[in-house]
matplotlib code that plots the C-alpha trace (Angstrom):
import matplotlib.pyplot as plt

x = [-0.2, 1.7, 2.1, -1.0, -0.3, -0.3, 2.9, 4.9, 6.6, 7.8, 9.7, 11.1, 12.9, 13.9, 16.7, 17.8, 18.4, 22.0, 23.0, 26.2, 27.7, 27.5, 30.5, 32.1, 35.4, 37.5, 40.2, 42.9, 45.1, 47.7, 48.2, 51.4, 51.3, 53.9, 53.9, 53.7, 55.9, 56.4, 54.9, 51.8, 51.5, 51.3, 49.6, 47.0, 46.1, 44.3, 41.1, 41.3, 37.8, 34.2, 33.4, 30.0, 29.1, 28.8, 25.3, 24.8, 24.5, 25.7, 27.4, 31.0, 32.5, 36.7, 37.9, 35.6, 37.2, 34.4, 35.4, 35.4, 36.1, 36.3, 38.6, 41.5, 43.6, 46.9, 47.4, 46.5, 48.2, 47.5, 48.0, 48.2, 49.3, 47.5, 48.3, 47.5, 48.5, 49.8, 52.0, 50.6, 53.0, 53.0, 51.4, 50.4, 47.5, 44.8, 42.0, 39.6, 35.6, 34.8, 35.6, 34.9, 37.8, 41.1, 43.6, 47.4, 50.6, 50.8, 54.2, 52.9, 52.1, 54.0, 57.1, 56.4, 54.1, 56.5, 54.8, 54.9, 58.7, 58.8, 55.9, 55.8, 53.6, 51.7, 53.2, 50.6, 53.0, 54.1, 51.0, 49.8, 46.0, 45.5, 42.7, 43.1, 39.9, 40.7, 38.4, 39.2, 38.4, 39.9, 39.1, 39.8, 40.8, 41.1, 45.2, 45.5, 43.9, 44.1, 43.9, 44.2, 42.6, 40.4, 42.4, 41.1, 43.7, 43.8, 43.2, 45.3, 44.6, 44.7, 44.9, 42.7, 43.4, 42.3, 39.2, 38.5, 38.9, 38.7, 40.9, 42.6, 45.9, 47.4, 48.6, 48.7, 48.9, 49.0, 50.7, 53.5, 51.6, 51.2, 54.7, 55.8, 53.1, 53.9, 51.3, 51.9, 47.6, 43.4, 41.0, 37.6, 35.6, 32.4, 29.2, 28.6, 27.0, 30.3, 32.9, 33.6, 32.6, 30.1, 33.0, 32.3, 33.8, 36.3, 34.2, 31.3, 33.5, 34.8, 31.5, 29.9, 33.2, 32.2, 35.4, 34.0, 31.2, 29.3, 30.3, 30.9, 34.3, 36.2, 39.4, 41.3, 43.9, 47.0, 47.6, 50.6, 53.8, 56.5, 55.4, 55.5, 52.2, 49.1, 46.0, 44.5, 41.6, 39.1, 37.6, 33.9, 33.5, 35.5, 37.4, 35.8, 39.6, 39.8, 37.2, 35.4, 32.1, 29.4, 28.7, 25.8, 24.7, 23.4, 22.0, 23.8, 21.6, 22.9, 24.1, 26.9, 29.3, 29.2, 27.6, 24.6, 22.6, 24.9, 22.8, 25.4, 28.7, 29.2, 32.8, 33.3, 30.1, 30.1, 29.8, 27.0, 27.6, 25.8, 23.0, 19.6, 21.5, 24.3, 25.6, 28.8, 30.9, 33.2, 35.8, 39.3, 40.6, 41.0, 43.1, 41.1, 37.4, 36.4, 33.6, 31.6, 33.8, 31.6, 31.2, 34.7, 36.5, 33.6, 35.8, 39.2, 38.3, 37.4, 40.3, 42.8, 44.1, 46.5, 45.9, 48.7, 48.0, 45.3, 42.8, 45.6, 45.4, 48.1, 47.7, 50.1, 51.1, 51.5, 47.7, 46.7, 46.1, 43.6, 41.9, 37.6, 36.4, 34.6, 31.7, 30.0, 25.9, 25.4, 22.2, 22.2, 25.1, 28.1, 31.3, 34.0, 37.2, 40.0, 42.8, 45.2, 42.7, 42.2, 45.4, 48.0, 51.7, 54.5, 58.9, 61.4, 64.4, 64.1, 60.8, 57.4, 55.0, 50.6, 48.2, 44.8, 42.7, 39.7, 39.9, 36.7, 35.5, 31.9, 30.4, 26.8, 25.1, 21.3, 19.5, 21.7, 25.6, 28.1, 30.5, 33.8, 35.1, 38.2, 41.5, 41.2, 38.2, 38.9, 41.5, 39.7, 37.1, 36.4, 34.6, 32.2, 31.1, 28.1, 27.1, 23.7, 21.6, 17.9, 16.5, 18.4, 19.9, 23.9, 24.7, 27.9, 28.5, 31.2, 32.9, 36.0, 38.6, 41.2, 44.4, 47.1, 48.6, 52.8, 50.6, 49.2, 53.0, 54.5, 51.4, 52.7, 56.0, 55.3, 52.7, 55.3, 58.5, 55.9, 55.3, 58.6]
y = [-0.1, 3.7, 6.1, 8.6, 12.0, 13.4, 11.3, 12.1, 15.0, 13.5, 10.6, 12.6, 14.5, 11.6, 11.3, 14.6, 14.4, 12.8, 14.7, 15.8, 19.4, 20.5, 21.2, 24.3, 26.2, 24.6, 26.6, 24.1, 24.7, 22.6, 20.9, 20.2, 17.2, 17.1, 14.0, 14.9, 12.2, 11.6, 15.4, 14.3, 12.4, 16.1, 18.0, 16.0, 16.1, 18.7, 16.6, 15.6, 18.1, 18.5, 21.0, 22.8, 23.7, 27.7, 29.2, 30.5, 33.6, 35.2, 38.4, 38.4, 41.7, 42.7, 41.9, 38.8, 35.5, 34.1, 29.8, 27.9, 24.6, 22.3, 24.0, 22.6, 23.7, 23.6, 20.0, 19.4, 18.1, 19.6, 23.5, 25.1, 29.1, 32.0, 35.5, 38.7, 42.4, 43.5, 42.3, 39.4, 38.2, 34.4, 32.7, 28.9, 28.8, 25.6, 25.2, 24.6, 24.2, 24.4, 28.0, 31.1, 33.4, 34.1, 35.9, 35.6, 36.7, 40.7, 42.5, 44.6, 42.1, 42.6, 42.3, 38.9, 37.5, 34.4, 32.2, 35.4, 35.7, 32.0, 33.1, 34.6, 38.3, 40.6, 44.0, 46.8, 48.8, 46.8, 46.8, 49.5, 47.6, 47.8, 49.1, 49.8, 48.5, 48.7, 46.2, 44.2, 40.4, 37.3, 33.7, 31.5, 27.7, 24.9, 25.8, 29.0, 32.1, 34.8, 38.7, 41.0, 43.6, 42.9, 44.4, 44.4, 43.2, 41.7, 37.9, 35.7, 31.7, 28.7, 31.3, 33.7, 37.4, 40.7, 39.5, 42.0, 40.2, 41.1, 39.1, 39.4, 40.7, 38.7, 41.0, 38.1, 33.8, 33.1, 29.6, 28.7, 25.7, 27.6, 28.5, 25.0, 24.5, 24.8, 26.8, 30.4, 31.0, 29.5, 30.5, 29.3, 27.6, 26.9, 29.2, 32.9, 32.7, 31.3, 34.2, 36.0, 39.7, 39.2, 38.8, 38.0, 34.4, 34.5, 31.5, 33.9, 37.0, 34.9, 33.5, 37.6, 38.8, 37.0, 35.2, 31.7, 30.2, 28.6, 28.0, 24.3, 23.5, 19.4, 17.5, 15.1, 14.7, 12.1, 10.2, 8.6, 9.6, 9.0, 12.2, 15.8, 16.1, 16.4, 16.4, 19.2, 21.5, 22.2, 24.8, 25.5, 22.0, 18.5, 16.1, 12.9, 11.3, 12.4, 10.0, 6.4, 7.3, 7.9, 10.5, 10.4, 13.5, 14.2, 17.1, 19.7, 19.2, 22.6, 25.2, 26.5, 23.7, 21.5, 18.6, 15.7, 12.5, 9.2, 6.4, 4.1, 2.9, -0.3, -2.6, -5.6, -8.0, -7.6, -3.6, -0.9, 2.2, 5.6, 3.1, 5.3, 7.7, 11.2, 13.8, 14.5, 17.0, 17.0, 18.9, 19.4, 21.2, 17.8, 15.8, 11.8, 10.8, 11.9, 10.2, 10.2, 9.2, 5.7, 4.8, 5.8, 3.2, 0.0, 0.8, 0.9, -2.5, -4.2, -2.9, -4.0, -0.6, 0.1, 3.6, 5.8, 9.2, 11.5, 9.3, 8.3, 4.5, 2.9, -0.2, -3.4, -2.2, -6.5, -6.3, -3.4, -7.2, -8.8, -5.9, -5.2, -2.6, 0.3, 1.4, 4.6, 4.6, 7.8, 8.2, 5.1, 4.0, 2.4, 4.3, 1.9, 2.3, -0.2, -0.6, 0.5, 3.5, 4.5, 3.7, 6.8, 5.4, 7.0, 5.7, 7.4, 6.3, 2.6, 2.4, 2.2, 3.6, 2.6, 5.2, 5.3, 7.6, 8.1, 10.0, 10.6, 13.9, 14.5, 17.8, 19.3, 19.2, 17.7, 16.3, 13.1, 12.8, 14.6, 12.9, 15.0, 13.5, 14.7, 13.5, 9.7, 9.7, 11.8, 10.7, 7.4, 9.4, 12.6, 14.9, 17.3, 20.4, 22.5, 25.0, 25.1, 28.1, 29.9, 26.5, 24.4, 23.6, 22.7, 18.8, 16.7, 14.8, 11.5, 8.9, 6.7, 8.7, 6.7, 5.8, 7.0, 6.2, 5.8, 4.5, 1.1, 1.0, 0.4, -1.9, -3.8, -3.8, -4.5, -7.9, -9.0, -9.4, -11.5, -14.1, -13.5]
z = [0.5, -1.1, 1.6, 2.4, 0.8, 4.1, 5.2, 2.0, 2.6, 6.0, 4.1, 1.6, 4.5, 6.1, 4.6, 5.2, 8.9, 7.9, 5.0, 5.0, 4.6, 0.6, -0.5, 0.2, -0.1, 2.9, 4.9, 5.9, 9.0, 9.6, 13.5, 15.3, 18.0, 21.4, 23.1, 26.4, 28.2, 31.9, 32.1, 31.3, 35.2, 36.5, 33.9, 34.7, 38.2, 38.1, 37.6, 41.0, 42.3, 41.6, 38.8, 38.0, 34.4, 34.6, 34.0, 30.2, 29.7, 33.0, 32.6, 33.1, 34.6, 33.4, 37.2, 37.7, 36.0, 33.7, 34.4, 31.6, 33.7, 30.9, 28.1, 29.8, 26.8, 29.0, 28.1, 24.4, 22.8, 19.3, 18.3, 15.4, 14.1, 13.7, 12.4, 14.1, 12.9, 9.8, 9.0, 10.8, 14.1, 14.2, 17.4, 17.8, 19.5, 20.8, 18.6, 21.5, 21.1, 25.1, 25.3, 22.6, 23.0, 21.2, 23.5, 23.5, 25.4, 25.1, 24.8, 27.7, 29.8, 33.6, 34.5, 37.5, 34.9, 34.5, 31.5, 29.1, 28.9, 28.2, 24.9, 21.9, 22.7, 20.5, 20.4, 19.3, 18.3, 15.3, 13.9, 11.3, 11.9, 15.7, 17.2, 20.7, 23.4, 26.7, 27.8, 30.6, 30.9, 33.3, 32.7, 35.1, 33.7, 35.8, 35.7, 36.5, 35.4, 32.8, 33.2, 30.6, 28.1, 24.6, 21.5, 17.7, 14.6, 11.1, 11.7, 9.2, 9.4, 7.0, 4.1, 5.0, 5.2, 7.0, 9.5, 12.0, 15.5, 19.0, 21.3, 24.3, 25.1, 28.0, 30.9, 33.5, 33.5, 37.1, 36.6, 36.6, 34.9, 31.7, 31.4, 29.8, 28.1, 24.5, 22.9, 23.5, 23.4, 22.5, 20.0, 21.0, 18.5, 21.2, 20.8, 21.3, 24.6, 26.4, 25.3, 28.0, 28.3, 24.6, 22.1, 18.9, 18.5, 15.4, 13.9, 13.5, 12.4, 9.8, 8.3, 8.6, 7.1, 4.1, 4.4, 5.2, 3.8, 6.4, 10.5, 10.3, 10.8, 11.3, 13.2, 11.6, 14.6, 14.2, 17.6, 16.0, 18.9, 16.6, 14.1, 14.9, 11.7, 13.9, 12.2, 10.4, 11.6, 8.4, 8.9, 6.2, 6.1, 6.1, 4.3, 3.3, 2.9, 6.3, 7.8, 6.1, 5.4, 6.5, 9.3, 11.7, 12.3, 15.9, 17.3, 19.6, 23.0, 24.5, 21.7, 24.6, 24.5, 21.9, 24.2, 22.5, 23.8, 24.8, 25.3, 27.0, 26.9, 27.0, 28.5, 26.8, 26.6, 31.1, 32.0, 30.5, 31.5, 31.3, 31.3, 32.0, 29.0, 29.8, 28.2, 26.3, 25.7, 22.5, 24.1, 21.5, 24.4, 26.7, 25.9, 27.7, 28.2, 31.5, 33.2, 36.4, 39.1, 40.1, 36.8, 35.7, 38.2, 37.1, 33.5, 35.4, 36.8, 33.7, 32.0, 34.6, 35.3, 37.9, 40.5, 39.9, 41.1, 41.5, 39.3, 36.9, 36.0, 34.6, 31.8, 31.5, 28.1, 27.4, 28.2, 25.3, 22.6, 25.0, 26.8, 26.2, 23.3, 25.0, 23.0, 22.8, 21.8, 19.7, 17.5, 17.3, 16.0, 18.2, 18.1, 19.5, 21.2, 20.7, 23.3, 21.0, 20.8, 24.2, 25.8, 25.9, 25.0, 24.6, 26.0, 27.6, 26.6, 26.8, 28.9, 28.0, 29.9, 29.3, 30.8, 30.9, 28.3, 31.0, 33.9, 36.3, 37.2, 38.5, 36.5, 38.4, 35.2, 36.3, 35.6, 33.7, 34.3, 31.6, 29.7, 28.2, 25.0, 24.3, 22.0, 23.0, 21.2, 18.6, 17.3, 16.3, 15.0, 12.6, 14.2, 12.3, 14.0, 12.1, 14.2, 11.5, 10.6, 11.1, 9.7, 11.0, 14.5, 15.2, 15.2, 15.1, 12.2, 13.8, 11.3, 11.9, 11.0, 8.2, 9.1, 7.7, 4.5, 6.8, 9.7, 7.3, 5.5, 9.5, 10.4, 7.3, 7.5, 11.4, 9.6, 7.4, 10.2, 12.4, 10.1, 8.7]

ax = plt.figure().add_subplot(projection="3d")
ax.plot(x, y, z, "-o")
ax.set_aspect("equal")
plt.show()
């Protein structure tokens, strides 16, 4: 029997719910990867205490810091280069989906702000296009506070030039951890509601000024520790060469962080977590996957994690081939993580160390538990972040990342050696 005429429009629209963004001009920004080494053990300790998501829409006076608890950019291993001013002054920044402001250290920073002296600093006197603003801003991160003033100048990013953006000149960085961080600053790719002082986020500026076709971007992260190439940030869409189709699109449930609904999580065939559904935030500024304390403890029991320091767990490297998959059900599709995906491996000389890519943190955000899907997940799966428009809502697309040719070559060599 043919469907009633009234249902035909609905049936015709159903396939569109999973349509990938239309082809557009893509802007590519190469990413570099910093291997964390043993300092990971220290930098991840700050995940020790509960966090609360900030109240959306709350004002942020310049003398009071705006809390951005999900932007742990100092631990991030992936960063790229931008330019500010005319001629461009180059800076390395973390492209962070958990915040919405752009800031870099300033040449006018306080003398006793030690981190400032170990990074490149913006010099307004060296830019012919600089426009002073002077509004004070402050942001409190998990590892320290950044204070400074807002300024306006031209942004150069991935070949795009001439975008006038308001950004922060950091005058004071309070924590010594800022000193050892490799990137100079941060470029936020979150929603405008998270922006300190109501500053228009860089992505919105690029679209509004006609320099980017649409507010869509995607990350392809390379987790191969043997190479410095960290992957690619693509502005304006996604590159099908980066992933294995199809993309599974799910709606953003809170237009602040890139928050979606996750149905459940399984560990092998014997453990189910997030059993009644939970919120999942995709955050490129977080290097690991974070979940509620009790559930992460049960997960580590299932994979044989050995407690180390303040929430970190060691995995026996020899056990990696035997460990169960951790599977996330999102949008009715299972996204599987093998132990090769969720165990962070690195070597110091002759010593090989394997750390769990899961950490515990209880985030107060009723009515459902919150998980944060950081680079451990985003390295295995390409994520397409689509802000949408007046006709369609924001959404996230996910698909398995394609292995790099170099990776495939090394694996084939290893297999040949094994067979020999």
